[in-house]
N, C-alpha and C positions, 0 to 999 in steps of 0.2 A: 273877798280873793281878788289880788290885780291880774292884769293881763299879761302873764308871765308868756304864755305862747300866742303864737297867730292862730294858729286852728285846735279846736279841741274835737279830736272824734270819738262819739257820745255812744255809746253800745249797751242798752238794755238787756242783760244774761238772765235768761230761764229756760234749765232742764236740755242744753244743747251745747254740749262742751265739744263735740267734734267740729262741729259748723262754725261755732264760738273760733277755735283755731285754725279752721279753712280762712275765715275772715280777715283775722290778725295777719297771717301771712300773705295777705293782696295789699296790705298798706306798706307801700313801698314807695318812698320818697327822698329826693336828694338833700334837701335839705331835712333832715329830723331833728334839728333842733328845733324847728319853729312848730313841731307836732307833737300833742301829748295825746295821749290815749287813755280815755275814762271810761271803766265797766262796773256798773253795779248789777252785783248778783241779787237775782229777787226773792232769797230763801227756797230756793227749787232742790228738788229730790236727789238732784245730780251736783250739788255744791261743791264736794270734794273733787269732780272728773272738771268742773269748770275752774277752779283752784288751782289745780294739777296743769291744764291748759295754758292760763295765764303765766304762771312761772316758769312755762317751757318758752312762753314768747320772750320775757322778760330778760333771756339769756340772749336771746337770739337778736332784737330791736335796739335800735339806737335810738328809737323814740322815748320818751318819758311815760312811763305807765302807772296808772293811777288805779288801783283795783279796790272796791269796796263791797263787803258782803251785807245786805240788809238784815236787820234784828227779827225784823217778819215781814211777811209778805206785803209789800207795799201796792203789787198792781201796777201796768203800766203807765197810769197817767201819773202817778205821784213818782215811778221810779224816774220816768223823765225830768222829774224835777228835784230828783235826787242826783240825778248826772248833771244836770246845769250847774248846782249849787260845789259839786267838786269839781266841777272843770275851770279852768282860768285862761281860757283863749280868746283870740277877739271874736273869733267865729264858732259857733257850735255848728258840725256837722254830726247828724242823727245815723246812726247804721244798726239794721237790723241784725241781729247775732245767725243768721243764715243766711242771708246775701253777703256781699263780694263786691270789691273796687275792681273797675276794668283796668287792666294794667295800662300806666302811664298816666292815668288821668287825673291823678291828686298834684301831679307837676305841671298841668296845665291849669287844673282849676284855682290853685293856691296864688298863680301869678294874676288870675282874672281877676281872685277878691281884692288883692292890692290894688289895683289899676283901676277901681273902681268904689274908694272909702265911700262914697255916698250912700251906699247901699245898705238896706236893713233888713234883705232877703233876697236871696238867689236860686230860684226855680234850676234844677239840671235835667237833662235828656236822662235815660235808664234804659235797661235790657232787660229783658224775661228769656231764659233758656226754658224751653217747653219739655215735658219728658220724652218728646219724639226727637230732641235736639236741633229742630227747629230753635231760630233765634228772632223774636219779637222786639222791635227796636220803639221804645215810647219817646220819639222825636217832634216836640209841639210846633216848633217854631222852622223855617227855612232859614236858620241863622241867629246869631243873638238879638235879643231882645230887650230893650228898657220901658220899663211901666212907672207914671204917675201916681202916686200916691190916693187911695179912692175907692169907692164901692166897686167901681168897672171894675177895676185891679183887683180887688176882693173877689170878686164874682168870678172873673177871669181866671184865677190860678186856683182857685180853692178844688177843685176836684184833681187838678192837675198835680197837687199837692200833697197828697192823702197818704202815698206809697213813702215811708217813714225813711229808707236807705237811701240817704244822700241830701237829706233835708236838711238847708244851711240858713242857719238866722244869726245876728251880730248877740252876743251874749248880754251886753249892758242893757239893750232895750228890751228884753225879755224879764231880766230880775225883776221889775216891779209887777210882777203877774203873777210868781212862783206861791204866791198866797190866795190866788182865785181858787176855791174848792167845787166850785160849780158844774166842773166838766169831768171829775177822778173818775166817774165811770161811764166815759164814753170812747176810749181807747182814740180819743182824738183830741188830746189836751195840745200837739201839735198845732192844729189849726187855728187853736182858740190863738196860740201865740201868733201865728201866723196873721190873722185878722187884725191884733191891737197894731201889729208891727207894718203893714202894708197900708192902715188908714191913715199912717204919717209920714213913712219913709218909703223914698223910692223902690225898686226891686228891680229883680232882670233875670233874663232866662239864658242859659248858658248851652250853648247847644253841640256838647259831647256828652257821650255816654259814662257819665259819672260812675254808676253801680250798676250788677248786673244779678240778679233774681235767679234763682237756678230752683225751676220748680219741681217741687215732689207733688203730684196730684192727691190729694186728704192726706197731706203730712201730717196733720195734726192728729190724726187718728193714733197714735201711739203716743202723743203727748199728754201732760196734765199739769192742771194748775193748782192753787190753793184754796178752796172754796172756805169764805169762812163763816158761812153758816153750819157747813157741818164739821166744819175742822179736819176736812179729809182734803187728801188730792182726789182728783177725778177727771175722766178725760177730757181735752179739750177739743169740741167739734162746732164747726161750722154747721150751727142749727138754721133755722128758718127766724128763730128768735134773735139768735145773735145777730142777724144780719140786717133786722129790720130796728133793733137796737143801735145800730153802727149808723142806718141811715139818720133815723132818728136824734141821734148827736149830730150828725152834722146839720140839721134843720134848727135843733135848740141852740148852738154855736153861732150860725147864720141870724136868727132872730136874736140872740144877744147884741153881735155887734151892729145890727140895723137899730135896736132901739137906744144903745150906747151911743151912736154918731149921727143919730136921725137920718139914715138913708134906708133906701127900699133895694135890697140887693138878692133878698130871698129870692124872688122871682128870676131875677137873670141867672142866680145858681140852680134853680131848678129847672129852666129851661136847658142849660148846659149841662146838666147831668143827666139830662132823658134823651139828649142828642148820641152821650156816649155812656148809655147804660148798660151796654152788652156786657161787660166783666162781671155786674153784680147779678145780673140774670142768669149767665152761663154757671156759675160755681153751685147752683142748684139743678141745672137740668139733668143730670146723674142720677138725680133720685127719685125718676120717674115723671112721666107727665103730668100725673093727678097732683104730686107734691111742686112740682115747678109751676103749674097754674095756679096753685094754692098761694104760693109767694107772690106772683104777679097780684092778684086781688089785693093782697097785704101793700103790696108797694104802692098801687092806684091809689089805697087810700092817704098814703102821704103825698100825694100829687105831683108825682112824677112823670105822670101818663098822659104830658104834653106836646109831645114832638111826634110826627112820622116815623121816625129811624127806631122810637122806643118801639111802637108797635111792629117794625120790619124785624124787630129783634127777635120779639115773641115769635112770630112767625115760622120762621127760618129754625130756631132752636127746637122748638115743640114738633115739626113738622122733620129737619133733617137730625139733629140731637147737638151734641157739643163737640164732639172730635170735629165733622166735618166743618161746623161752622167755625170754629177754634184755626183749624185750618185756613180756610178762606177770610178771616178776617189779618193773619200773619201773612198771606201773601198778598193781600192788598196795601199792607204798610211795607214791604219790601218792595214791592212796583214803585211805591210813591217814595220811599226811602224817607218816611214821616208819618206820624198820625194825619187823617186826613182833616181838613176843615171842611165842618158840618155845618 
């Protein structure tokens, strides 16, 4: 499929018709003819509701809309591949179906992409709106920044790129890697694509909040996913095993890229991750101190316990709990107006 559009906004959809519609309504662009919206519904229990919301959006938007219903549940990683295959834009912008675009951001972002055709990947700033109404900004650098291809850039951008919403990459550069199945169970296939592209092409950081995550603590409690072993829909929860599997996927992808390109980025990645490990630690603090410390031991075995900051997070979370620590982290970022450089 050729490059019919400049941007393809690619949305993996599963079980969230109302938040999907909330996202779709935030796709406000002046040149709608340059943008297509691609949605792949992954055989969820709320398929009918999702289809209805997409039809409503089609009546309201001037953007082209491609809607596909998978014949079976593909899972997160394979569904990303399906989105890329069904897209026809020069650039892919992935979006989670429960996040939104910030007002006016696309009309700033698209010209930036046009001005820098040499790029293969663009990291963006983004926001999180917490349940208490506080807005936490993930602003990684004080202004636009450009990177040369190579191991240092891969390690530098790896952690910062995990949040799927706003993940922006050139479609033709990732097409050759859609057949790779080694990472289909990691929920991190976009990170693998990042590695392949960053090792060969220039990348950049766009210093505007392109997307916004609207946090709902433990929102996955009421959601379900299709389990291929039991052939049933079962609750989706962030357990210790799920978190460790996720982190292990990170390591697996990094080691694969290292071996393929003869580099040694795994040490740089672990050090960078260790310095900013707070989000991964805090997610399990509300489950009790005993469970939290058990999680810490599991992380240590993966080798992320290598910086002072890592142990500082553990101490403050253990003593003060997540609520107070979350507030402190948010206030530090608000004062600095960016994520601190550690």
